[in-house]
C-alpha positions in Angstrom: 21.8 -14.4 37.5 23.7 -11.0 38.6 26.6 -9.4 37.3 27.9 -9.5 40.9 27.8 -13.4 41.1 30.1 -13.5 37.8 33.3 -13.5 40.3 34.2 -15.2 43.1 34.1 -12.6 46.0 37.1 -12.8 47.4 39.5 -13.1 44.3 38.8 -10.8 41.5 37.3 -7.6 42.6 38.0 -7.1 46.8 37.6 -3.5 46.4 34.7 -3.4 45.3 33.8 -6.4 47.4 34.8 -4.8 50.2 32.9 -1.6 49.7 29.7 -3.7 49.6 30.1 -5.2 52.6 31.1 -2.6 54.6 28.2 -1.6 57.7 25.4 0.5 55.6 26.0 3.5 58.1 30.1 3.3 58.2 30.5 4.4 55.0 29.7 7.8 53.3 27.0 8.0 51.0 28.7 8.6 47.9 31.6 6.0 48.5 30.2 3.5 46.2 29.9 6.3 43.6 34.0 7.3 44.3 34.8 3.5 43.5 33.1 3.3 40.7 34.3 6.3 39.1 38.1 5.1 40.2 37.7 1.6 38.5 36.6 3.4 35.1 39.5 5.8 35.0 41.5 2.9 35.6 40.1 1.0 32.8 40.2 3.7 30.6 44.4 4.3 31.4 44.4 0.3 30.7 42.8 0.7 27.3 44.8 3.8 26.5 48.0 1.9 26.8 46.8 -0.9 25.2 46.7 -3.5 27.7 43.0 -3.8 27.2 41.1 -4.3 23.8 38.0 -2.9 22.7 36.2 -6.2 23.3 37.0 -6.5 26.8 37.0 -3.6 27.7 33.6 -2.5 26.4 32.5 -6.2 28.6 34.0 -5.1 31.5 32.7 -1.4 31.5 29.2 -3.6 31.3 29.7 -5.5 33.7 30.9 -3.0 36.7 28.0 -0.4 35.4 25.6 -3.7 35.7 26.9 -4.2 39.2 27.1 -0.7 40.4 23.2 -0.3 39.0 22.4 -3.4 40.8 23.3 -2.1 44.4 22.0 1.5 43.9 18.9 0.1 43.3 18.9 -2.5 46.2 20.0 0.6 48.3 16.8 2.7 47.4 14.6 -0.4 47.3 15.5 -1.2 50.5 15.2 2.4 52.1 11.5 2.2 50.7 11.2 -0.8 52.2 12.5 0.1 55.3 10.5 3.6 55.8 7.4 1.8 54.7 7.6 -1.4 57.6 8.4 1.3 60.3 5.5 3.3 59.7 3.2 -0.2 59.1 4.9 -2.0 62.2 3.6 -0.8 65.8 5.9 -0.1 68.7 6.6 -3.3 70.4 8.2 -2.2 74.1 11.8 -3.3 74.5 12.1 -3.5 71.0 13.8 -1.2 68.5 13.5 -1.7 64.7 16.5 -1.8 62.8 
């Protein structure tokens, strides 16, 4: 099971879900990295304040790291497949490849 599916999409991680559900071309390429860095910074602050213990902090860092890596790899694979399909499929008049 993927780390993304551990939480209901609209309850615990709304800022992360909104970044992932935005249209591909409407967000800058560094947006996901910026969200990841901000979230790690926030978790570090919670750990320093004593709000999170070591076990919870480690689990959350693993979870958001897995989510980030899954999304990055998925985007790269999608890009490679899109380029391969554009090369392999002939142009059909009146139809544009998305």
